[in-house]
N, C-alpha and C positions, 0 to 999 in steps of 0.2 A: 491509217487503220480503217478497214472497211467496217460497215455496220454489223457484219456477221462475226467480226473478230471480238475476242474477249481480252481486256487488258490483263497484263501479267498479275498474278496473285489473286485474281477474282475467279469465282466458280460460275460457269455458265449455267443459267437456269432457264429452261425452255418456257416461253410464255404460252400459257394455255388460255385461249380466248373463252369468255363465258358464252355459252350457246343458249339461245332462247328456246326453252321448251315449255312455253305457256300452254296451259290446258284451259280452254275457254268453256263456257257452259252457263246455264241458267243459275242465277243466284237468288235464293229466296230467304228473306228474313222471317223468322218465326217469333211470335210473341205469346208466351204463356201468361194470360192476364187474369187478374182478380181485382175488382174495384179500381180500375185504372182510368176511369173517365176523365179525371182532372189533370192527368199528366200525359196522356197518350199523344195529344197533338204536339206538345213540346218535344217529346222523344222523336217523333217523325220529322219534325221541322229541322232537326240536326242531321238527318240522313244526307250524306253527300249526293248530289245529283247523279243519277245514272248508275249507281253501284248496285242497286237492288232491282230485280225484274218483277218481283211480286212480294207482298207482305201478307203473311197469314197470321191472324190473331185468333187464339182459342180462349174463349171466355169461360172460366171455370165456375159458372153459376154465380156471377157477381150480384151484389145487392144494389149496385148503381147502374147507370145506363152505358156501361162500357161498350156493349155490343152495338148500340145505336150510334154512338160516337164513331166507332170504328167503321161502320158502314158508310156514314156520312163522309168519312175521309178516304173512301174508296178501297178499303182493305178487304181481303177475303176473310170472312168471319165464320167461325164454327162456335156454337154455343152448347156447352154441356148442360143436360137437364138436371144433373146433380153434381155436387162438388167432388171431383175425382182426385184432388190433391196435386201438389206441384209436380211430382213425377208422372202421375196419370195425365196431367195436362201436356207435359212434354211428349209423351207417347203419341197423343193425338196430333200434336204439331209435326212430329217427324214422319208419321204415316202419311199425312196430307202432303208434306213437302216432297216426299219420294213419289207419291202418286202424281204430283204436279210437274215432275221431271227435273227437279233440282239437281244440279251438279255440286253446288255449294250451299250449305245451310248455315245461317248465322242466327243464333239465339240472342235476343236482347230483350230485357224486361221493359215493359211499357210504363214503368213508374218513374222514368227520368233520372234514375240513379246512375246508370252507366252512360258514358259519353258516346253517342252513336256516330260521332264524326270519324271514328277509327274503323268503321266497318270495312271500308275499302282496303285498309292496310291488312286486316286479318285475311280477307279473301285473296289478296295478292300473294301472300305467303303460300297459299295452297295452289293458286294458279301456276306459280313458278315451280311447284313441286318441292318447295322447301319443307313444308309441313303438311300433315294430314289433318291435324287438329290444332287450332290456334286458340289460346286462352287469353282473355284480357286480365292482366294482373293489376289489382287495385293498390298494391303495396310496392311503391318505389323507394320511399324512405319512411322511417317511423314518424318523423315530425309531420311530413306531408299527409300521411294517412290519418293520424290523430287530429290534426288541424282540420282535415276534411270532414270530421264528424264521426269516424268509426269509434264505437264505444271501446273503452280500454280493455274490458274483459274479452271482447270479440277479437281485438287485435292480438292479444297474447294467446288466445285459443287458436286463432288462425296460424300464428307463428309455430306453435307446438305441433298442430296437426300437419301443416305443410312440411315441416322438417321431418316428421315421422314418415309421411307418405313419400317424400323424395327418397328417403333412405330405403324404404321397403321396395318401392317400385323402380328404383334406379333412375330417377328423373332429376331435373334441376329447375322446377317451376318456382316462380315467385309467389304464386297464390293458387292453391288447389281448389279454392272454394268460391271462385268468381262465377257470377251468373252471366257473364259475357263469354260466349263460346262459338266457335265456327268449325264446321266439319265438312270434309269431302263426302260425296255420296257413298263411296265404297265403305267408309267407316260405318255409316248408318245401315248399310245393307249387310254388313258382316256381324256387327255386335248384336247379341240377342237382348236388346233393351226392353223388349216386352216382358222379360222375366224379372226386370228390376222392380224395386219398390215404387209405390205410388206416392211416397212421401219425399222429403227433402234429400234423404240419403241416396236417391236416384243418381244424383250428380257424382257422388263419391264412387258408387258402383260403376258408373259409366267410364270414368277415367281409369279405374283399375282394369276395366275391360279393354280400353284403348291400349294400355301397356301389354296386357296378356296377348292380344291379337297382333301385336307387332307394328302398330302404327306410330308414325313420327309426331311427336307432340312438343309444342313450344309456346311461348307467350309474348305478348306485347304490352306495354303499359297502357292503361286506360284510366282516365280521370273519373272519379265518382263523386256523387253528392249524397249527403245524408240529411234528410229533412222529414217533416211529419208525414207527407204523402208517400215517401219511398217505402217499399215493402221491406219488412224485417221480421225475423222470428224472435220470440222472447227468450229470456234466460233459460227457462226450463226446457223449451224445445231445442235450444242451442245445445244444452247438455245432452239431450237424447241424440241429437244429430252427431255430436262429437263421439259419443260412445258407439253409435252405429257405424261411424266411419272407421273406427278402430276394429270393429267387427268385420268390416269388409276386407281390411288388410289381413286379418287373421284367416279369412276364407281364401283369399288370394294365395297366401303362403301354403296353407294346407293343400290346396289344389295343385300348386306348383310342385310341392314336395311329394305328391301322390299319396298323401295321407287320408284325404277326404275330398271327393269330387264335389264341386259346386256347379249347379246349372248355370250360374252367371258366366262361367268361363267355358262352357261347352258350346260347340259349333251349332248354329241354327240348323234345325231339321232340314229346311229347304236347301240350305247351302251344302249340308253334308250329302244330300242326295245328288246334287249337281256335281260335286267333286268326285263322287264315286261312279259317276257316269249313268245314273238312273236309279230306279227303284230296285230293291233287292228281289 
Protein backbone atom coordinates (compact mmCIF):
# COMPACT_ATOMS: atom_id res chain seq x y z
CA UNK A 1 0.00 0.00 0.00
CA UNK A 2 1.41 3.38 -0.97
CA UNK A 3 1.56 6.32 1.39
CA UNK A 4 -1.29 8.00 -0.49
CA UNK A 5 -3.68 5.07 -0.03
CA UNK A 6 -6.17 4.78 2.83
CA UNK A 7 -6.75 1.44 4.63
CA UNK A 8 -10.21 -0.05 4.21
CA UNK A 9 -12.76 1.28 6.67
CA UNK A 10 -10.89 4.52 7.34
CA UNK A 11 -11.91 7.94 6.15
CA UNK A 12 -9.20 9.95 4.44
CA UNK A 13 -8.72 13.36 6.04
CA UNK A 14 -6.49 15.80 4.18
CA UNK A 15 -3.66 17.19 6.29
CA UNK A 16 -3.73 20.96 6.41
CA UNK A 17 -0.34 22.32 7.41
CA UNK A 18 -0.26 25.21 9.84
CA UNK A 19 0.96 28.27 8.02
CA UNK A 20 2.99 30.91 9.75
CA UNK A 21 1.26 34.26 9.60
CA UNK A 22 3.21 36.08 12.26
CA UNK A 23 2.76 39.81 12.44
CA UNK A 24 5.80 41.46 13.92
CA UNK A 25 6.06 44.98 15.28
CA UNK A 26 7.00 47.05 18.27
CA UNK A 27 5.85 45.82 21.67
CA UNK A 28 5.36 48.40 24.41
CA UNK A 29 4.58 47.65 28.04
CA UNK A 30 2.53 50.32 29.77
CA UNK A 31 2.37 50.77 33.53
CA UNK A 32 -0.37 52.87 35.14
CA UNK A 33 1.40 53.68 38.40
CA UNK A 34 0.47 55.09 41.78
CA UNK A 35 2.87 54.79 44.73
CA UNK A 36 4.78 51.92 43.13
CA UNK A 37 8.37 52.85 44.04
CA UNK A 38 8.82 49.84 46.34
CA UNK A 39 7.66 47.23 43.82
CA UNK A 40 8.57 48.62 40.40
CA UNK A 41 12.03 47.07 40.08
CA UNK A 42 10.81 43.61 41.12
CA UNK A 43 8.11 43.79 38.44
CA UNK A 44 10.61 44.78 35.76
CA UNK A 45 13.14 42.15 36.83
CA UNK A 46 10.65 39.44 35.85
CA UNK A 47 10.25 40.75 32.29
CA UNK A 48 11.59 38.07 29.90
CA UNK A 49 14.60 39.39 27.97
CA UNK A 50 13.79 40.89 24.59
CA UNK A 51 9.98 40.67 24.67
CA UNK A 52 9.40 44.40 25.23
CA UNK A 53 10.89 47.18 23.12
CA UNK A 54 9.90 50.04 25.43
CA UNK A 55 8.23 50.46 28.80
CA UNK A 56 6.10 53.51 29.50
CA UNK A 57 5.18 54.38 33.08
CA UNK A 58 2.54 57.00 33.82
CA UNK A 59 2.77 58.27 37.39
CA UNK A 60 -0.67 59.41 38.56
CA UNK A 61 0.58 62.03 41.00
CA UNK A 62 2.14 59.52 43.42
CA UNK A 63 3.07 60.52 46.95
CA UNK A 64 6.31 58.53 46.82
CA UNK A 65 9.26 58.66 44.40
CA UNK A 66 7.81 56.35 41.75
CA UNK A 67 8.79 58.65 38.88
CA UNK A 68 12.40 59.00 40.08
CA UNK A 69 12.80 55.24 40.45
CA UNK A 70 11.30 54.67 36.99
CA UNK A 71 13.71 57.14 35.38
CA UNK A 72 16.66 55.49 37.11
CA UNK A 73 15.52 52.17 35.64
CA UNK A 74 15.47 53.64 32.13
CA UNK A 75 11.72 53.80 31.57
CA UNK A 76 9.82 56.39 29.57
CA UNK A 77 8.10 58.40 32.30
CA UNK A 78 5.05 60.66 32.18
CA UNK A 79 3.90 62.39 35.37
CA UNK A 80 0.37 63.70 35.88
CA UNK A 81 0.25 67.01 37.73
CA UNK A 82 -2.96 65.83 39.41
CA UNK A 83 -4.49 62.44 40.07
CA UNK A 84 -6.63 61.45 37.08
CA UNK A 85 -7.81 58.08 38.32
CA UNK A 86 -7.11 54.56 37.12
CA UNK A 87 -9.01 54.97 33.88
CA UNK A 88 -7.55 58.41 33.24
CA UNK A 89 -4.08 56.97 33.75
CA UNK A 90 -4.72 54.25 31.18
CA UNK A 91 -5.88 56.81 28.63
CA UNK A 92 -2.53 58.59 28.90
CA UNK A 93 -0.72 55.24 28.64
CA UNK A 94 -2.51 54.21 25.46
CA UNK A 95 -2.17 57.59 23.77
CA UNK A 96 1.57 57.58 24.34
CA UNK A 97 1.95 53.95 23.25
CA UNK A 98 0.18 54.67 19.96
CA UNK A 99 2.26 57.82 19.42
CA UNK A 100 5.39 55.71 20.01
CA UNK A 101 4.46 53.29 17.23
CA UNK A 102 3.35 50.27 19.25
CA UNK A 103 1.85 47.34 17.36
CA UNK A 104 1.29 45.45 20.61
CA UNK A 105 0.54 47.03 23.97
CA UNK A 106 0.74 45.11 27.24
CA UNK A 107 -0.63 46.63 30.43
CA UNK A 108 0.94 45.34 33.61
CA UNK A 109 0.65 46.97 37.01
CA UNK A 110 3.97 47.94 38.61
CA UNK A 111 2.86 46.69 42.03
CA UNK A 112 4.31 43.19 41.50
CA UNK A 113 0.90 41.58 41.80
CA UNK A 114 0.81 40.07 38.31
CA UNK A 115 3.55 37.74 37.10
CA UNK A 116 5.25 39.60 34.25
CA UNK A 117 7.01 36.44 33.02
CA UNK A 118 3.95 35.68 30.84
CA UNK A 119 4.18 38.89 28.77
CA UNK A 120 5.76 37.03 25.88
CA UNK A 121 2.97 34.43 25.83
CA UNK A 122 0.30 37.12 25.66
CA UNK A 123 2.04 38.95 22.82
CA UNK A 124 2.61 35.72 20.89
CA UNK A 125 -1.13 34.97 20.75
CA UNK A 126 -1.57 38.29 18.96
CA UNK A 127 1.45 38.00 16.69
CA UNK A 128 0.09 34.66 15.46
CA UNK A 129 -3.31 36.21 14.81
CA UNK A 130 -5.03 34.00 17.39
CA UNK A 131 -6.27 36.91 19.51
CA UNK A 132 -6.70 40.64 19.27
CA UNK A 133 -6.98 41.00 23.04
CA UNK A 134 -5.33 38.71 25.59
CA UNK A 135 -6.35 38.80 29.25
CA UNK A 136 -4.34 37.30 32.10
CA UNK A 137 -6.72 35.17 34.15
CA UNK A 138 -5.97 35.10 37.88
CA UNK A 139 -8.45 32.31 38.57
CA UNK A 140 -7.39 28.82 37.52
CA UNK A 141 -8.87 27.00 40.53
CA UNK A 142 -10.72 28.23 43.60
CA UNK A 143 -8.16 26.76 45.99
CA UNK A 144 -5.19 28.26 44.18
CA UNK A 145 -6.83 31.68 44.00
CA UNK A 146 -7.80 31.83 47.67
CA UNK A 147 -4.49 30.40 48.85
CA UNK A 148 -2.80 33.08 46.78
CA UNK A 149 -4.47 35.70 48.96
CA UNK A 150 -7.52 36.94 47.06
CA UNK A 151 -10.10 38.04 49.67
CA UNK A 152 -13.10 35.73 49.80
CA UNK A 153 -15.64 38.46 49.01
CA UNK A 154 -13.62 39.49 45.95
CA UNK A 155 -13.45 35.94 44.73
CA UNK A 156 -17.21 35.44 44.85
CA UNK A 157 -17.89 38.90 43.43
CA UNK A 158 -15.49 38.12 40.58
CA UNK A 159 -17.17 34.78 39.89
CA UNK A 160 -20.61 36.39 39.83
CA UNK A 161 -19.64 39.33 37.61
CA UNK A 162 -17.53 37.21 35.24
CA UNK A 163 -20.41 34.72 34.82
CA UNK A 164 -22.87 37.51 34.04
CA UNK A 165 -20.44 39.23 31.66
CA UNK A 166 -19.70 36.01 29.79
CA UNK A 167 -23.42 35.40 29.40
CA UNK A 168 -24.30 38.89 28.21
CA UNK A 169 -21.26 39.40 25.99
CA UNK A 170 -21.12 35.87 24.58
CA UNK A 171 -17.59 35.17 25.79
CA UNK A 172 -15.88 32.47 27.84
CA UNK A 173 -13.23 34.31 29.85
CA UNK A 174 -11.98 33.03 33.17
CA UNK A 175 -11.54 36.50 34.67
CA UNK A 176 -13.08 39.69 33.29
CA UNK A 177 -11.45 41.84 35.96
CA UNK A 178 -7.76 41.17 35.58
CA UNK A 179 -5.31 44.06 35.38
CA UNK A 180 -3.03 42.14 33.01
CA UNK A 181 -4.13 42.89 29.44
CA UNK A 182 -2.58 42.95 25.99
CA UNK A 183 -3.96 44.62 22.88
CA UNK A 184 -3.21 44.86 19.19
CA UNK A 185 -2.77 48.38 17.87
CA UNK A 186 -5.98 48.19 15.83
CA UNK A 187 -7.99 47.60 19.00
CA UNK A 188 -6.78 50.84 20.57
CA UNK A 189 -7.24 52.73 17.32
CA UNK A 190 -10.82 51.50 16.96
CA UNK A 191 -12.25 51.64 20.47
CA UNK A 192 -13.32 55.12 21.64
CA UNK A 193 -11.65 54.68 25.04
CA UNK A 194 -11.39 58.44 25.56
CA UNK A 195 -15.13 58.39 26.25
CA UNK A 196 -14.73 55.86 29.04
CA UNK A 197 -14.74 56.56 32.75
CA UNK A 198 -11.62 57.80 34.50
CA UNK A 199 -12.38 55.39 37.34
CA UNK A 200 -11.93 51.62 37.68
CA UNK A 201 -14.98 50.79 35.56
CA UNK A 202 -12.88 51.86 32.55
CA UNK A 203 -11.77 48.23 32.30
CA UNK A 204 -15.32 46.83 32.16
CA UNK A 205 -16.29 49.39 29.56
CA UNK A 206 -13.25 48.56 27.47
CA UNK A 207 -13.96 44.82 27.31
CA UNK A 208 -17.61 45.42 26.41
CA UNK A 209 -16.33 47.66 23.61
CA UNK A 210 -13.92 44.93 22.48
CA UNK A 211 -16.90 42.62 22.01
CA UNK A 212 -19.08 45.27 20.37
CA UNK A 213 -16.45 46.11 17.76
CA UNK A 214 -15.90 42.44 16.92
CA UNK A 215 -12.39 41.74 18.17
CA UNK A 216 -11.21 38.27 19.21
CA UNK A 217 -10.61 38.00 22.94
CA UNK A 218 -9.20 35.18 25.06
CA UNK A 219 -7.08 34.57 28.14
CA UNK A 220 -4.03 32.84 29.55
CA UNK A 221 -3.40 31.91 33.21
CA UNK A 222 -1.26 34.41 35.12
CA UNK A 223 -0.03 33.81 38.68
CA UNK A 224 -0.74 36.67 41.08
CA UNK A 225 0.43 37.74 44.51
CA UNK A 226 -1.56 39.53 47.22
CA UNK A 227 0.49 41.43 49.78
CA UNK A 228 0.55 44.80 51.53
CA UNK A 229 2.19 46.78 48.73
CA UNK A 230 -0.05 45.35 45.97
CA UNK A 231 -2.73 47.81 44.91
CA UNK A 232 -6.32 46.90 45.71
CA UNK A 233 -9.58 48.78 46.11
CA UNK A 234 -11.54 48.59 49.35
CA UNK A 235 -14.95 47.01 49.91
CA UNK A 236 -17.05 50.13 49.29
CA UNK A 237 -15.24 50.94 46.05
CA UNK A 238 -15.50 47.31 45.03
CA UNK A 239 -19.28 47.52 45.47
CA UNK A 240 -19.41 50.68 43.38
CA UNK A 241 -17.27 49.03 40.72
CA UNK A 242 -19.50 45.94 40.62
CA UNK A 243 -22.68 47.98 40.24
CA UNK A 244 -21.04 50.14 37.59
CA UNK A 245 -20.02 47.02 35.69
CA UNK A 246 -23.62 45.82 35.66
CA UNK A 247 -24.56 49.26 34.38
CA UNK A 248 -22.10 48.84 31.50
CA UNK A 249 -23.77 45.58 30.53
CA UNK A 250 -27.14 47.30 30.60
CA UNK A 251 -25.86 50.04 28.30
CA UNK A 252 -24.37 47.42 25.98
CA UNK A 253 -27.70 45.59 25.67
CA UNK A 254 -29.71 48.77 25.24
CA UNK A 255 -27.37 49.89 22.45
CA UNK A 256 -27.37 46.46 20.81
CA UNK A 257 -31.17 46.26 20.88
CA UNK A 258 -31.43 49.82 19.47
CA UNK A 259 -33.33 51.01 22.53
CA UNK A 260 -30.84 53.66 23.64
CA UNK A 261 -27.58 54.59 22.00
CA UNK A 262 -24.45 54.86 24.11
CA UNK A 263 -21.39 56.87 23.03
CA UNK A 264 -19.24 54.04 24.39
CA UNK A 265 -20.28 51.92 21.43
CA UNK A 266 -20.31 54.55 18.71
CA UNK A 267 -17.50 54.67 16.14
CA UNK A 268 -14.75 57.22 16.76
CA UNK A 269 -15.29 60.44 14.83
CA UNK A 270 -11.94 60.18 13.03
CA UNK A 271 -12.60 56.57 12.08
CA UNK A 272 -16.10 57.37 10.87
CA UNK A 273 -14.69 60.08 8.60
CA UNK A 274 -12.06 57.71 7.19
CA UNK A 275 -14.60 54.98 6.51
CA UNK A 276 -16.91 57.41 4.71
CA UNK A 277 -14.08 58.57 2.48
CA UNK A 278 -13.60 62.05 3.88
CA UNK A 279 -15.44 64.97 5.42
CA UNK A 280 -19.07 65.47 4.56
